C-alpha positions in Angstrom: 17.5 22.3 -57.8 16.7 20.0 -54.9 15.6 16.4 -55.8 12.4 14.6 -54.7 12.3 11.6 -52.4 9.6 9.4 -51.0 9.7 7.0 -48.1 7.3 4.3 -49.3 7.1 2.0 -46.2 6.7 -0.4 -44.9 4.3 0.2 -42.0 5.8 -0.2 -38.5 9.3 -0.4 -40.1 10.9 2.7 -38.7 9.4 5.2 -41.1 8.4 7.5 -38.3 11.9 7.5 -37.0 13.3 8.2 -40.5 10.8 11.0 -41.0 11.9 12.7 -37.7 15.5 12.2 -38.7 15.1 13.8 -42.1 12.9 16.6 -40.7 15.8 17.6 -38.5 18.4 17.3 -41.2 19.8 20.7 -42.4 19.8 19.7 -46.1 16.2 18.3 -46.2 12.9 20.1 -46.9 10.3 17.6 -45.6 6.5 17.9 -46.2 4.8 19.8 -43.3 2.7 16.6 -42.8 4.6 13.4 -42.4 2.1 11.3 -44.4 0.4 13.1 -47.2 -1.4 10.1 -48.7 -1.8 11.8 -52.0 -0.7 9.0 -54.4 -2.6 6.3 -52.6 -5.7 8.6 -52.5 -5.4 9.0 -56.3 -4.2 5.5 -57.4 -5.3 3.1 -54.6 -8.5 4.4 -53.1 -9.5 0.8 -52.2 -6.9 0.9 -49.4 -9.6 2.5 -47.2 -7.8 5.8 -46.5 -10.1 8.7 -47.3 -7.7 11.5 -47.3 -10.3 14.1 -48.0 -12.5 13.2 -45.0 -9.3 12.9 -42.8 -8.2 16.4 -43.8 -11.6 17.9 -43.2 -11.8 16.4 -39.7 -8.3 17.4 -38.9 -8.9 21.0 -40.0 -11.9 21.2 -37.7 -9.9 19.9 -34.7 -7.0 22.2 -35.4 -9.2 25.2 -35.9 -11.1 24.5 -32.7 -7.8 24.1 -30.8 -6.5 27.3 -32.3 -9.6 29.2 -31.3 -9.4 27.9 -27.7 -5.8 28.8 -27.4 -6.5 32.3 -28.7 -9.2 32.8 -26.1 -7.1 31.4 -23.3 -4.0 33.4 -24.2 -4.6 37.2 -24.2 -2.3 39.2 -26.5 -1.1 41.3 -23.6 -1.0 41.1 -19.8 -2.8 44.2 -18.3 -0.6 43.8 -15.2 2.5 44.3 -17.3 4.0 41.1 -16.0 5.8 38.6 -18.2 3.9 35.4 -18.7 5.0 32.5 -16.4 7.1 29.8 -18.0 4.9 26.9 -19.1 5.0 23.7 -17.1 4.5 21.7 -20.3 7.1 22.9 -22.8 6.4 19.9 -25.2 2.7 21.0 -25.3 3.8 24.5 -26.0 5.8 23.3 -29.0 2.7 21.5 -30.2 0.6 24.7 -29.8 3.1 26.7 -31.7 2.9 24.2 -34.6 -0.9 24.4 -34.8 -1.0 27.3 -37.4 1.5 25.6 -39.6 -0.3 22.3 -39.4 -3.6 23.9 -40.1 -2.2 25.6 -43.2 -0.6 22.4 -44.4 -3.8 20.4 -43.9 -5.8 23.0 -45.8 -3.3 22.7 -48.6 -3.6 18.9 -48.6 -7.4 19.2 -48.8 -7.0 21.5 -51.8 -4.8 18.8 -53.5 -7.2 15.9 -52.9 -10.3 17.9 -53.9 -8.9 18.8 -57.3 -11.2 18.1 -60.2 -8.9 15.5 -61.7 -5.6 13.7 -61.2 -3.6 16.0 -63.3 -4.6 19.0 -61.4 -4.1 17.2 -58.1 -0.6 16.3 -59.0 0.1 19.9 -60.1 -1.1 21.1 -56.8 1.0 18.5 -55.0 4.1 19.7 -56.8 3.2 23.3 -56.1 2.9 22.6 -52.4 6.7 22.0 -52.2 7.6 25.0 -54.3 8.8 27.9 -52.3 9.4 25.8 -49.2 13.0 24.8 -50.1 15.8 26.9 -48.7 19.3 27.5 -50.1 20.8 24.6 -48.2 18.1 22.0 -49.1 19.3 19.3 -51.4 16.2 17.1 -51.3 12.5 17.6 -50.6 9.6 15.1 -50.2 7.6 13.0 -47.9 7.2 9.6 -46.2 3.9 7.7 -46.5 4.2 4.0 -45.6 1.0 3.3 -47.6 2.8 4.1 -50.8 4.3 0.6 -50.6 0.8 -0.6 -51.7 0.6 1.6 -54.8 -0.1 -0.1 -58.2 2.3 0.5 -61.1 0.5 3.6 -62.3 1.0 5.2 -58.9 4.8 5.0 -59.2 4.6 5.9 -62.9 2.8 9.1 -62.0 5.4 9.9 -59.3 8.1 9.5 -61.9 6.3 11.5 -64.5 6.2 14.4 -61.9 9.7 13.8 -60.7 11.8 11.7 -63.2 14.8 11.5 -60.8 12.7 10.6 -57.7 14.5 8.5 -55.1 12.4 5.9 -53.2 13.4 4.4 -49.8 11.7 1.1 -48.8 12.3 -0.4 -45.3 11.5 -4.0 -44.6 11.2 -5.5 -41.1 11.0 -9.1 -40.0 7.5 -10.1 -41.2 6.3 -11.6 -37.9 7.7 -8.7 -35.9 6.2 -6.1 -38.3 2.8 -7.8 -38.1 2.9 -8.0 -34.3 4.0 -4.4 -34.1 1.0 -3.4 -36.2 -1.3 -5.4 -33.9 0.1 -3.6 -30.9 -0.3 -0.3 -32.7 -4.0 -1.2 -33.1 -4.2 -1.7 -29.3 -2.5 1.7 -28.8 -5.4 3.3 -30.8 -8.1 1.1 -29.2 -7.5 0.3 -25.5 -10.3 -2.3 -25.6 -8.4 -4.3 -28.2 -6.4 -7.3 -26.8 -3.4 -8.0 -29.0 -3.0 -11.6 -28.0 -6.7 -12.4 -28.6 -6.9 -10.2 -31.7 -4.1 -11.8 -33.8 -6.5 -14.2 -35.5 -8.9 -11.4 -36.4 -6.0 -9.4 -37.8 -4.8 -12.3 -39.9 -8.2 -12.3 -41.6 -7.9 -8.5 -42.2 -6.9 -7.8 -45.8 -5.2 -4.6 -44.9 -3.0 -6.2 -42.3 -1.9 -8.9 -44.7 -1.4 -6.6 -47.7 1.0 -4.5 -45.7 3.0 -7.6 -45.0 3.3 -8.4 -48.7 6.9 -7.4 -49.5 6.9 -9.6 -52.5 4.1 -7.6 -54.1 5.9 -4.2 -53.4 9.2 -5.4 -54.7 7.7 -6.9 -57.8 5.7 -3.7 -58.6 8.8 -1.5 -58.1 10.8 -3.8 -60.4 8.4 -3.1 -63.2 7.8 0.6 -62.5 10.9 2.3 -61.2 14.5 2.1 -62.4 16.6 0.0 -60.0 19.1 2.7 -59.3 16.2 5.0 -58.0 15.1 2.5 -55.3 16.9 1.7 -52.0 15.7 -1.2 -50.0 17.0 -1.6 -46.5 16.2 -3.7 -43.4 14.8 -2.3 -40.2 17.1 -4.6 -38.2 20.1 -3.2 -39.9 19.0 0.4 -39.5 18.6 0.0 -35.7 21.6 -2.3 -35.2 23.6 -1.0 -32.1 26.8 0.9 -32.9 26.4 0.5 -36.6 25.7 3.5 -38.7 26.3 1.8 -42.1 22.6 1.5 -43.1 21.8 5.1 -42.2 24.9 6.1 -44.1 23.6 4.1 -47.1 20.3 6.1 -46.9 21.9 9.5 -46.7 24.3 8.7 -49.5 21.4 7.4 -51.7 19.5 10.6 -51.0 22.6 12.8 -51.7 22.8 14.4 -48.3 25.5 14.5 -45.6 25.5 11.8 -43.0 24.4 13.1 -39.5 24.3 10.7 -36.6 20.7 9.9 -35.4 19.3 8.8 -32.1 18.5 5.3 -33.1 17.5 4.2 -29.7 14.5 6.5 -29.8 11.2 5.0 -31.2 8.4 6.9 -32.8 4.7 5.8 -32.3 5.6 2.6 -30.7 2.7 0.3 -29.9 1.7 -0.9 -26.5 4.2 -3.2 -25.0 2.8 -6.8 -25.0 4.7 -10.1 -25.3 3.9 -12.1 -28.3 2.2 -15.4 -27.4 3.9 -18.5 -28.8 0.7 -19.6 -30.6 0.4 -16.2 -32.2 4.1 -16.3 -33.3 3.5 -19.8 -34.8 0.4 -18.7 -36.7 2.1 -15.6 -38.1 5.2 -17.6 -39.2 3.0 -20.1 -41.1 1.0 -17.3 -42.8 4.1 -15.2 -43.7 6.5 -18.0 -44.6 6.5 -17.1 -48.3 7.6 -13.5 -47.5 10.7 -14.8 -45.7 11.6 -17.2 -48.6 11.0 -14.6 -51.3 13.1 -11.9 -49.7 15.9 -14.3 -48.8 16.0 -15.7 -52.3 16.0 -12.2 -53.8 18.4 -10.4 -51.5 20.4 -13.4 -50.1 21.9 -11.4 -47.2 19.1 -11.0 -44.8 19.5 -10.0 -41.1 20.1 -12.7 -38.5 16.6 -12.4 -37.1 15.2 -13.3 -40.5 17.6 -16.1 -40.9 16.6 -17.6 -37.6 12.9 -17.6 -38.6 13.8 -19.1 -42.0 15.6 -22.0 -40.1 12.3 -22.6 -38.3 10.6 -23.0 -41.6 13.1 -25.6 -42.9 
């Protein structure tokens, strides 16, 4: 019987890359949607993610796209000629995935509109049943927002899957925050990263996602230590060093397969970090550096360099 796993964050810490890696792994059955946002919808609704509304809007968009494709692509060519090869093969891949994504999003909507938590969790578990193949050793999902779950969220996860394995990736706090700021600029071209740092520092969501101390403390009290793996982004993407990826695959109980670590997923707009922004972020996030260093001792060199600046 395959085991359940969850990638719980953090945001902008390489979870998109890890999701793509596991999706391509021959021994993994990933969720059809990278981020299901079920546990935060049920146990941390104040995070601001309305999964029900998101799913409804996505279904409308996917259905409209599916309808347009069906009209534009006749089932047969009266001339008898074979269709010309598409000039945009990546878009073709996306179009072929639309029916599967539509089905998966409808399934997610069924989960989050359940009459109560118990039924929602039953539907969540059922969504994975039947998807695993004979070679799959694990199944699960990656939702970075799960790093913000309260204890009862992780307790519900373990009640559903007592042997669940959780992977938590941490990134240098200043770099992670700046990456999140740049990601905001990617979604909103009118947003200026350099000018918007102060605004983001006043945003509860941005700061909460930088609170590694809170996540680690909640995990300590909710999940057995042997079922949690904490790694560093800087180690995962270190050149010519597969040791961290090997730790992850070993922890999940799957074979190691080399990954394209130079490839980034959903990278924000490129923008140099202003010195004043770096200084403000370091002051605000100083406690995160100290806590993680005291707890784990062996932190990456980039973290250590920032800690030296705080001395």
